N, C-alpha and C positions, 0 to 999 in steps of 0.2 A: 609403484605408480600413484601419484595423488591425483584427485579427480575433483572438479568443481563444476557442478551442474547449474544451469540457467535458463531462463527463457519461459518458465512456467507463467500461469496467470489464469484470469476468467475469461472465458469465452462463450458465445453463444453456440448452440448446436448447429452443426453446417459449417462452422468457422475452422480456422487454422491456427496454428502455432509451430513455433520451431523451438525446439530445446537444442542446447548447446552444452557440450561438457569439454573443459579445458584439462589437459593431461599435462603433468609435469613429473620429473624423477626419471625413471629409467627408460630405456630406449622405446617410445611409444610406439615405433613403427613394426616391433616385433609382437605386439599383443592384439590378439582378438578382442574387440570391444563388444560391450553388451548394453542394453536397456532393458529395465525391469520395472514394474511397477506395483504399488500397493495400495488398494483402496481401503476403506475404513472397515474394519472388521473381516477383512479378507487377508488371504496368504499372498505373500509376494509372488508375482507370476511374470514370466519371460515376455518381452514384447519384440525384441529385435536384436539381431547382432551382426557385424561385420567384421570378417578375417582380417588377419594381417596379409601382407603381400598382395594377393589377388582382390582383396576387396569383395569378396563374395559375400552375399547378404542373406539372412535368414529372417523370417518373421512369424509371429504367433498368428494363428487363422483368423483372430478375431480383428486384426489390424491389417491384413494382407490388402493391398490395393488401395489403403488409404494413408498408411504412413510409409516414410522412405528413410532409411539410415544411410548415413555417408560419414566419411572422415577427410580430413585435411592433413596430410601427412607433413608438410611442411610447418603449418601452425600447430600440429599436435591437437586438433579439435574434433570432436565427434559431434554428429547433428542428428537430430530426429524431427525430420517434417512431419507434421500431423496435420491431415486434410480430413474435412468431412468429419469433424469431431462429433462424437455422441456424449449423452449423459454419462453413459457406462464406463467411458475413458477418464472419468474424473478418478485422480488418484495421484499420489507421491510418486514420480518418476525418478529412479535411480540409474545413472551411469556406472558401468562397471568394466574391469579388466579381467582378462583371463588370468588364473593362478601362475600359468607357465608360459614360457616365450614359446611362439610358434605354434600354439594350442590348435589342433584339428579335430577334436573330439566333438562331444554333445555341447549344442549352443544354448540349450533351452535349459539346462540345470543350473541354478544358482551355485550349487556345491562346486562348481568348475570356475567360479570367478573369485578373485580374492581381494581386490582392492574395490572400494565402493565410495561413490561420492556422497554429499549429504543429502541429496534428493532436492527436485523442485516440483511444487504442487501446480497441479493443473485440475481446473474445474469447469466443467461444462455445463451450462444452464440448457435447461428445456425451453 
């Protein structure tokens, strides 16, 4: 799956952004999709995931209640709606697709994802 993320930018604390990730290539509908982020000097961390089929969603504790992941099966796009943004949300955000079709394992480990987009930068000012 080829992935193209967009929608990042500069926003004040408390503001909102919506990230998009356009997928092409293999059958998008068969893959669990994830969002990860990497802040300067830190390791890449899990943000959210949405499964194939039933569209179950999973979130990191740090974003639960503020971020919402969704997907449009027709348009092959995954979204990350980010509300009540905080300066600590500043990072490069990556979308990714699970290594295997119909994946139902651990969603928070980057090792379980195979294709990655180029990242989109989110900067939250205080």
